matplotlib code that plots the C-alpha trace (Angstrom):
import matplotlib.pyplot as plt

x = [112.2, 112.0, 109.3, 107.3, 107.5, 106.4, 103.5, 102.4, 102.7, 100.6, 98.0, 97.8, 97.2, 94.7, 92.7, 92.5, 91.6, 88.6, 87.1, 86.6, 89.3, 88.5, 89.6, 90.6, 91.2, 93.0, 92.1, 94.4, 92.9, 91.0, 89.4, 91.1, 93.4, 91.9, 94.2, 93.6, 94.2, 97.2, 96.6, 98.7, 96.0, 96.6, 95.1, 95.9, 94.8, 92.1, 94.4, 95.9, 92.6, 92.6, 96.2, 95.5, 92.6, 94.8, 97.5, 94.9, 93.8, 97.5, 98.1, 95.0, 95.9, 99.4, 98.5, 98.8, 102.3, 103.2, 101.9, 103.7, 107.0, 107.0, 105.6, 102.5, 99.1, 97.4, 94.1, 93.8, 92.7, 90.6, 88.8, 85.4, 85.8, 82.9, 83.9, 85.1, 86.1, 87.0, 88.8, 91.0, 91.1, 87.7, 87.1, 83.8, 85.9, 86.7, 83.2, 80.9, 82.5, 86.0, 84.6, 82.8, 86.0, 87.8, 84.9, 85.0, 88.7, 88.2, 85.4, 87.8, 90.5, 88.6, 85.8, 83.4, 80.4, 76.9, 76.3, 79.5, 79.6, 80.7, 81.7, 82.4, 83.8, 82.3, 82.6, 79.6, 79.6, 81.5, 78.6, 75.4, 72.2, 73.4, 76.6, 74.7, 72.3, 75.1, 77.0, 74.1, 73.9, 77.6, 77.0, 78.0, 75.7, 77.3, 78.3, 80.8, 80.3, 83.1, 80.8, 83.4, 81.1, 77.6, 78.8, 79.7, 82.2, 84.2, 84.1, 85.5, 88.2, 89.7, 89.4, 86.4, 84.7, 81.3, 78.7, 76.4, 73.6, 75.6, 76.0, 72.2, 71.5, 73.9, 72.2, 68.8, 70.0, 71.5, 68.3, 66.3, 68.7, 68.1, 71.0, 70.1, 73.5, 75.1, 77.9, 78.9, 82.3, 82.4, 85.6, 85.8, 88.4, 88.2, 89.0, 86.2, 84.4, 82.6, 80.5, 77.4, 78.5, 79.6, 76.2, 74.5, 76.8, 75.6, 72.0, 72.3, 73.9, 71.2, 68.4, 70.0, 69.5, 72.7, 73.2, 76.8, 78.7, 82.5, 83.6, 87.2, 89.3, 91.5, 95.1, 97.6, 100.7, 103.3, 101.5, 99.0, 99.4, 97.0, 98.8, 102.2, 100.8, 99.4, 102.6, 104.7, 102.4, 101.5, 98.2, 97.9, 94.9, 93.0, 95.4, 94.8, 91.1, 91.7, 90.1, 92.1, 92.4, 89.7, 87.2, 88.2, 87.6, 84.2, 83.2, 84.0, 82.0, 79.1, 79.1, 79.2, 76.3, 74.1, 74.6, 74.0, 70.8, 69.7, 70.2, 73.7, 76.0, 79.7, 81.7, 85.1, 86.8, 85.7, 82.8, 79.1, 76.4, 72.7, 72.8, 73.8, 75.4, 78.9, 81.6, 82.4, 85.5, 87.1, 86.5, 88.9, 91.7, 91.1, 90.6, 93.7, 91.6, 93.5, 92.8, 94.3, 95.1, 95.3, 96.5, 99.1, 99.8, 97.5, 98.4, 97.9, 97.9, 97.7, 97.7, 101.5, 102.9, 102.3, 103.2, 102.5, 102.5, 104.4, 102.7, 103.1, 100.3, 102.4, 105.3, 102.8, 101.5, 105.0, 105.8, 102.7, 103.4, 106.9, 105.5, 107.5, 106.1, 104.6, 105.8, 109.4, 109.3, 107.2, 107.5, 107.1, 105.7, 107.3, 105.0, 105.8, 104.8, 101.6, 100.7, 101.5, 99.2, 96.5, 96.6, 97.0, 94.5, 92.0, 91.8, 90.3, 87.1, 84.7, 84.4, 88.2, 90.2, 90.0, 93.1, 91.9, 92.1, 95.6, 96.8, 95.3, 97.0, 100.4, 100.8, 100.8, 104.5, 104.3, 101.1, 102.5, 105.3, 102.6, 101.1, 102.9, 101.9, 98.3, 98.2, 99.7, 97.1, 94.2, 95.5, 95.7, 92.1, 92.9, 91.9, 89.3, 89.3, 86.4, 87.1, 89.3, 88.3, 90.4, 89.1, 89.7, 87.7, 85.4, 87.3, 90.5, 89.2, 90.8, 94.2, 94.0, 97.1, 99.2, 97.7, 98.4, 102.0, 102.4, 102.0, 104.7, 108.2, 110.8]
y = [169.2, 166.6, 164.8, 168.0, 168.7, 165.2, 165.5, 168.8, 167.2, 164.1, 166.4, 168.4, 165.4, 163.9, 167.1, 167.7, 164.2, 164.2, 166.1, 164.1, 164.7, 166.0, 164.7, 167.0, 165.9, 168.3, 168.2, 170.9, 171.1, 174.0, 174.5, 177.9, 179.8, 183.0, 186.0, 186.8, 183.2, 182.7, 178.9, 176.1, 174.8, 174.6, 173.7, 170.1, 167.8, 165.4, 162.4, 163.1, 162.6, 158.8, 158.5, 161.1, 159.2, 156.1, 158.1, 159.2, 155.6, 154.6, 157.4, 156.5, 152.8, 153.6, 156.1, 153.6, 152.7, 156.4, 157.4, 154.5, 155.2, 158.8, 158.1, 160.1, 159.9, 156.8, 157.8, 160.0, 156.8, 155.2, 158.1, 158.7, 161.6, 164.0, 166.3, 165.5, 168.3, 168.0, 171.3, 172.6, 173.6, 172.4, 168.8, 168.5, 168.4, 164.8, 163.8, 161.6, 158.2, 159.4, 161.2, 158.0, 156.0, 158.4, 158.3, 154.5, 154.5, 157.0, 154.8, 151.8, 153.7, 156.0, 155.7, 158.3, 159.3, 159.0, 162.7, 163.8, 167.2, 166.4, 169.4, 169.5, 172.7, 173.4, 176.1, 177.1, 175.1, 172.2, 170.3, 169.3, 167.9, 164.3, 164.9, 166.7, 163.9, 161.3, 163.6, 163.4, 159.6, 159.3, 161.3, 164.8, 167.2, 170.6, 172.6, 175.4, 177.4, 179.6, 182.4, 185.2, 187.8, 188.1, 190.8, 189.4, 192.2, 191.4, 187.7, 188.2, 190.6, 187.9, 185.1, 183.2, 181.0, 181.1, 183.8, 185.0, 183.2, 179.9, 180.5, 181.0, 177.9, 175.8, 177.0, 176.2, 172.7, 172.0, 172.9, 170.7, 167.9, 168.2, 170.2, 172.1, 173.5, 175.8, 178.2, 181.0, 182.7, 186.4, 188.4, 192.2, 194.2, 192.7, 194.8, 197.2, 196.7, 199.7, 200.3, 199.9, 196.6, 195.3, 196.0, 194.3, 191.3, 191.0, 191.4, 188.8, 186.4, 186.9, 186.3, 182.9, 182.1, 180.4, 179.0, 180.3, 183.1, 183.7, 187.3, 187.6, 190.6, 190.4, 189.9, 191.9, 189.8, 188.2, 184.8, 185.8, 187.2, 190.1, 190.8, 191.0, 193.4, 195.7, 195.6, 196.4, 199.2, 197.5, 197.1, 193.4, 191.5, 194.9, 195.7, 199.4, 198.8, 197.2, 199.4, 200.8, 200.0, 202.4, 200.6, 197.3, 198.5, 200.0, 196.8, 194.6, 196.8, 197.0, 193.2, 192.8, 195.3, 193.8, 190.2, 190.9, 192.7, 189.7, 187.3, 185.9, 185.4, 186.3, 183.6, 184.2, 187.2, 186.2, 183.8, 184.3, 181.7, 181.1, 179.8, 176.2, 176.3, 177.3, 175.3, 172.5, 171.5, 175.0, 175.5, 172.6, 174.6, 177.6, 175.5, 173.3, 170.1, 167.3, 166.6, 164.5, 165.9, 163.8, 164.8, 167.1, 170.1, 168.8, 169.6, 167.5, 168.1, 165.5, 168.0, 168.2, 167.6, 169.3, 167.9, 168.7, 166.7, 167.3, 170.2, 169.3, 166.9, 165.0, 164.5, 163.4, 160.8, 159.5, 159.2, 157.2, 154.9, 154.3, 153.7, 156.6, 159.0, 162.2, 164.0, 165.2, 166.5, 166.2, 169.3, 168.7, 171.9, 173.0, 174.1, 177.7, 177.1, 175.5, 178.5, 180.9, 179.0, 178.9, 182.7, 183.6, 181.0, 181.1, 184.9, 184.7, 183.5, 186.1, 184.3, 184.6, 182.3, 181.1, 182.0, 179.5, 176.8, 178.0, 177.9, 174.4, 173.1, 174.8, 176.0, 179.4, 180.1, 179.7, 181.8, 184.5, 185.1, 186.7, 188.8, 192.0, 191.6, 191.0, 194.0, 196.2, 195.0, 195.5, 198.9, 200.0, 198.9, 196.0, 193.2, 193.1, 190.8, 189.7, 187.3, 184.5, 185.3, 187.3, 188.4, 190.9, 194.0, 194.4, 197.6, 195.5, 192.9, 194.8, 194.9, 191.4, 190.2, 192.8, 191.7, 188.0, 188.9, 190.1, 186.4, 185.0, 185.1, 185.9]
z = [95.4, 92.6, 94.6, 94.9, 91.2, 90.4, 92.8, 91.2, 87.7, 88.7, 90.3, 87.2, 85.0, 87.4, 87.8, 84.1, 83.1, 85.4, 82.5, 79.2, 76.6, 73.1, 69.7, 66.8, 63.2, 60.9, 57.2, 55.8, 52.3, 50.7, 47.3, 47.2, 49.5, 50.8, 50.7, 54.4, 55.6, 58.0, 58.6, 57.2, 54.9, 51.2, 47.8, 46.9, 44.1, 45.1, 44.5, 47.9, 49.8, 49.9, 51.0, 53.6, 55.0, 55.2, 57.0, 59.6, 60.1, 60.6, 63.1, 65.1, 65.2, 66.4, 69.2, 72.1, 71.1, 70.6, 74.0, 75.7, 74.0, 75.2, 78.6, 77.9, 79.6, 78.2, 79.7, 76.6, 74.8, 77.6, 79.1, 77.3, 74.8, 74.7, 71.8, 68.3, 65.8, 62.1, 61.2, 58.5, 55.8, 54.6, 55.9, 53.9, 50.7, 51.5, 50.9, 52.9, 52.2, 53.3, 56.4, 57.4, 57.0, 59.4, 61.9, 61.9, 62.6, 65.5, 67.0, 66.8, 68.7, 71.2, 73.7, 72.3, 74.4, 73.0, 73.6, 72.0, 70.4, 66.9, 64.8, 61.1, 59.5, 56.1, 53.4, 51.3, 48.2, 49.7, 51.1, 49.3, 50.8, 50.4, 52.3, 55.1, 55.5, 55.7, 58.1, 60.5, 60.2, 61.2, 64.3, 63.2, 65.0, 64.8, 61.7, 61.7, 58.5, 57.2, 55.9, 56.5, 55.0, 53.4, 51.0, 47.6, 46.8, 50.0, 49.2, 45.7, 47.0, 49.3, 46.8, 48.2, 45.6, 47.2, 47.2, 50.0, 48.3, 48.6, 52.4, 52.8, 50.7, 52.8, 56.0, 54.6, 53.5, 56.9, 58.7, 56.3, 56.9, 60.6, 62.0, 65.1, 66.1, 63.5, 63.9, 61.5, 61.2, 60.3, 59.7, 60.3, 58.4, 55.0, 51.9, 50.9, 54.2, 55.6, 58.8, 56.7, 55.0, 58.4, 59.9, 57.0, 57.5, 61.1, 60.1, 57.4, 59.9, 62.5, 59.9, 59.3, 63.0, 64.0, 67.5, 67.6, 66.0, 65.9, 65.1, 64.1, 63.3, 60.2, 61.5, 59.6, 59.8, 57.5, 57.6, 54.9, 51.4, 52.2, 55.5, 53.8, 51.2, 53.9, 56.0, 52.9, 51.7, 48.5, 46.7, 45.6, 46.9, 47.4, 50.3, 49.9, 50.6, 54.0, 56.7, 59.5, 63.2, 64.2, 61.9, 63.5, 67.0, 66.0, 64.1, 67.1, 69.5, 67.1, 66.8, 70.5, 71.0, 68.3, 69.3, 73.0, 72.1, 70.1, 73.0, 72.3, 75.2, 74.8, 76.5, 74.9, 73.2, 69.7, 70.4, 71.1, 71.6, 72.5, 76.0, 76.1, 72.6, 73.5, 71.7, 74.2, 72.2, 72.0, 75.7, 76.3, 74.7, 77.0, 80.1, 79.6, 79.2, 77.3, 73.7, 70.9, 67.5, 64.4, 60.9, 59.4, 61.6, 64.4, 68.1, 71.2, 74.9, 77.8, 80.7, 81.0, 77.5, 74.2, 70.8, 67.2, 64.0, 60.8, 59.1, 55.4, 54.4, 51.8, 54.2, 56.9, 54.5, 53.8, 57.5, 58.1, 55.2, 56.6, 60.1, 61.3, 64.0, 62.7, 65.8, 66.0, 69.5, 72.7, 75.0, 78.7, 80.3, 83.5, 86.3, 85.4, 81.8, 82.8, 84.9, 82.1, 79.8, 82.5, 82.5, 78.8, 77.6, 80.5, 80.4, 76.8, 78.5, 79.6, 83.0, 83.4, 85.7, 89.2, 91.3, 93.9, 91.3, 90.4, 94.0, 94.5, 91.3, 91.3, 94.9, 96.6, 96.0, 92.2, 91.9, 94.1, 91.5, 89.3, 92.1, 91.1, 87.5, 88.5, 90.8, 88.0, 85.4, 87.9, 88.8, 85.2, 84.6, 82.2, 84.6, 87.3, 90.4, 92.5, 95.3, 93.8, 90.2, 87.7, 84.3, 81.5, 81.6, 78.6, 77.7, 77.4, 74.9, 72.0, 73.7, 75.1, 73.3, 75.1, 78.4, 77.8, 76.9, 80.5, 81.6, 79.4, 81.0, 78.4]

ax = plt.figure().add_subplot(projection="3d")
ax.plot(x, y, z, "-o")
ax.set_aspect("equal")
plt.show()
């Protein structure tokens, strides 16, 4: 039995690493913290930026030793990486010189392909023409812009420092600099949002002509200040002006309809792109392709193990200064856990998942344990099956989390 498990594990790693790994760099700093944000980013004084860059260099330099120590897949460092993603937070706050310093450290450590998709997340107001030009020169070829909304009233309500005019100016500057791949984030369900303002949002975004659009629904949970206010029935942060669930559903369907009509292809629950401009990096997460994460709070995956760095930026810096690992625990996924992730991550994609691939990778016996769940979900109209392919029905996108929960064994 142990031999069979090891054979399955090695097959999993080999199959996934036939695809190039991705590299993610977490920069968890923001100029202001939005009331709806449930990420671990925070506002920090700029005196932490240089120590943070030094910590990233240290972590990158010590990766080989870390992987060897934990028996992790060293091919993560030797296989040619074809995506690089600077996320956060607002990585552009670091400025061009620090970004170039990090890029140099990554090129010293990894084999980065010439045609690498290299994304930088930016917030309007955080990147001027000079930074954009230098970003292109260091290989950054894709911008992900946190527009959130093109309505100034909605921006002010959630604590954004930029205006809609700032977003438009950033897009114009990026085009002038030479960027040909721009993504915009929009959020439905912000305070004061109405069906009319949401439609104007979409129209404004389309006039900007991005190659990619992400449409997110405001998550009402305890992880954000606004979410807590809504859940507790209070009014701070304009919580009483957050639209209800019916609005969210209509806004999502309106967005899907308008974007489809304008030639955007939906390839994941929240993501739409002109053909050929899908986020190659984010597809790795949903397809269980390995990636390395660097920085405070960054996550990594080698095809069989997951690990995450210390989330507090200042503590992360301390650990790197002391040559201590930023990771406290490496989790080895069992075959059952791998298959769970295959379903609940893969089903986010509009194309769904291949049951034939699952059987090849994890075996008929393991896949058959989920047969009753699959039959129930197909019978209830939440999933559809064609041949060896399984995917969410379009009518189930808004209840997708409930569907995914069915593939997690408690």
